[in-house]
C-alpha positions in Angstrom: -15.2 6.7 -7.5 -15.9 10.3 -8.5 -13.3 13.0 -8.7 -14.9 14.9 -5.7 -14.3 12.0 -3.4 -10.8 11.7 -4.8 -10.2 15.3 -4.0 -11.4 14.7 -0.4 -9.0 11.7 -0.2 -6.2 13.9 -1.5 -7.0 16.3 1.4 -6.9 13.3 3.9 -3.5 12.3 2.6 -2.3 15.9 2.9 -3.3 16.0 6.5 -1.6 12.7 7.2 1.6 14.0 5.5 1.5 17.0 7.9 1.4 14.7 10.9 -2.4 15.0 11.4 -5.4 12.8 11.3 -6.2 11.6 7.7 -9.7 12.9 7.1 -10.5 15.1 4.2 -13.5 17.0 2.9 -14.6 19.1 -0.1 -17.6 21.4 -0.6 -19.1 21.3 -4.1 -21.6 23.8 -5.7 -22.7 23.4 -9.3 -20.1 20.8 -10.1 -17.2 22.9 -8.8 -15.2 22.6 -5.6 -15.6 25.8 -3.6 -13.9 24.6 -0.4 -11.3 22.0 0.6 -10.2 21.0 4.0 -8.6 18.4 6.2 -8.5 17.6 9.9 -6.0 20.1 11.3 -6.5 19.7 15.0 -2.9 18.5 15.5 -1.3 21.0 13.1 -3.2 24.0 14.5 -3.6 22.9 18.1 -7.3 23.3 17.5 -10.3 21.8 19.3 -12.6 22.1 16.3 -10.8 21.9 13.0 -12.2 18.6 11.8 -12.1 18.2 8.0 -15.7 19.3 7.4 -15.2 22.4 9.6 -11.9 23.3 7.9 -13.6 22.8 4.5 -16.5 25.0 5.3 -14.2 27.7 6.7 -12.0 27.6 3.6 -15.0 28.0 1.4 -15.5 31.5 2.9 -18.7 33.3 3.4 -21.4 31.9 1.2 -25.0 32.7 0.8 -27.8 30.6 2.3 -28.8 29.7 -1.3 -25.2 28.5 -2.1 -25.2 26.2 0.9 -28.7 24.8 0.0 -27.3 23.9 -3.5 -24.1 22.3 -2.2 -22.8 18.8 -1.5 -20.2 18.1 1.1 -17.9 15.1 0.6 -16.0 13.6 3.6 -13.7 10.7 3.7 -15.2 9.7 7.1 -18.7 9.9 8.5 -19.2 13.3 10.0 -19.2 13.6 13.8 -21.9 15.3 15.8 -20.1 18.7 15.6 -19.7 18.5 11.8 -23.2 17.2 11.3 -24.4 20.2 13.3 -22.7 22.5 10.8 -24.2 20.6 7.9 -27.6 21.1 9.5 -27.0 24.7 10.4 -26.1 25.7 6.8 -28.8 23.3 5.4 -26.3 21.5 3.2 -28.7 19.0 1.5 -26.4 16.1 0.7 -23.4 14.4 2.3 -21.2 11.9 0.5 -19.3 9.7 2.9 -16.1 7.8 2.0 -16.5 5.3 4.8 -18.2 4.7 8.2 -16.6 1.4 9.3 -14.0 3.0 11.5 -16.4 5.7 12.9 -20.0 6.3 12.4 -21.5 9.7 13.2 -25.1 10.6 13.5 -26.0 9.7 10.0 -29.6 8.7 10.9 -30.1 12.1 12.5 -29.0 13.8 9.3 -31.4 11.7 7.3 -34.2 12.5 9.7 -33.5 16.2 9.1 -33.9 15.7 5.4 -30.2 15.4 4.4 -29.4 12.9 1.7 -26.6 10.7 3.0 -24.7 8.6 0.5 -22.1 6.1 1.5 -19.3 5.3 -1.0 -17.7 2.6 1.1 -14.2 3.3 -0.2 -11.6 0.7 0.5 -8.9 3.5 0.3 -10.7 5.5 3.0 -11.1 2.5 5.2 -7.5 1.4 4.8 -6.2 5.0 5.5 -8.2 5.3 8.7 -7.5 1.8 9.9 -3.7 2.3 9.5 -3.9 5.6 11.3 -6.0 4.3 14.2 -3.6 1.3 14.7 -0.6 3.5 14.7 -2.1 6.4 16.7 -4.8 5.1 19.1 -4.4 7.9 21.7 -4.6 10.6 19.1 -7.6 9.0 17.5 -9.3 8.7 20.9 -8.6 12.4 21.6 -10.0 13.4 18.2 -13.3 11.6 18.6 -13.6 12.4 22.3 -13.2 8.9 23.8 
């Protein structure tokens, strides 16, 4: 597994250690991480701070060209909201740690020209499976069930 996905997993672990949902993300431009984030809905009492949203926010204001040269890594398949941000900023590639516990609109991303790469990380799967088993109500709240 590459070090960018490892950095996203580190963010997921950080979120879990804070009592939140263990999903992490990093934004990479020219081989450098420019933004890191993790799901902070619980920690911040937020309706929208999914990992990808937190990551993009933490990257700060970037130019359109920067976004178009970036890759976003997420430990879990991006939901509709996060996929919308990916499309809005025209991020051309998404690397996903796993999509067994949740699958967002990956085909829609592909149809819009986004390269979607699945890592199928056992670590990502195990982290989410454990969390969902231990916190089913919180998980249902996060994904809008």
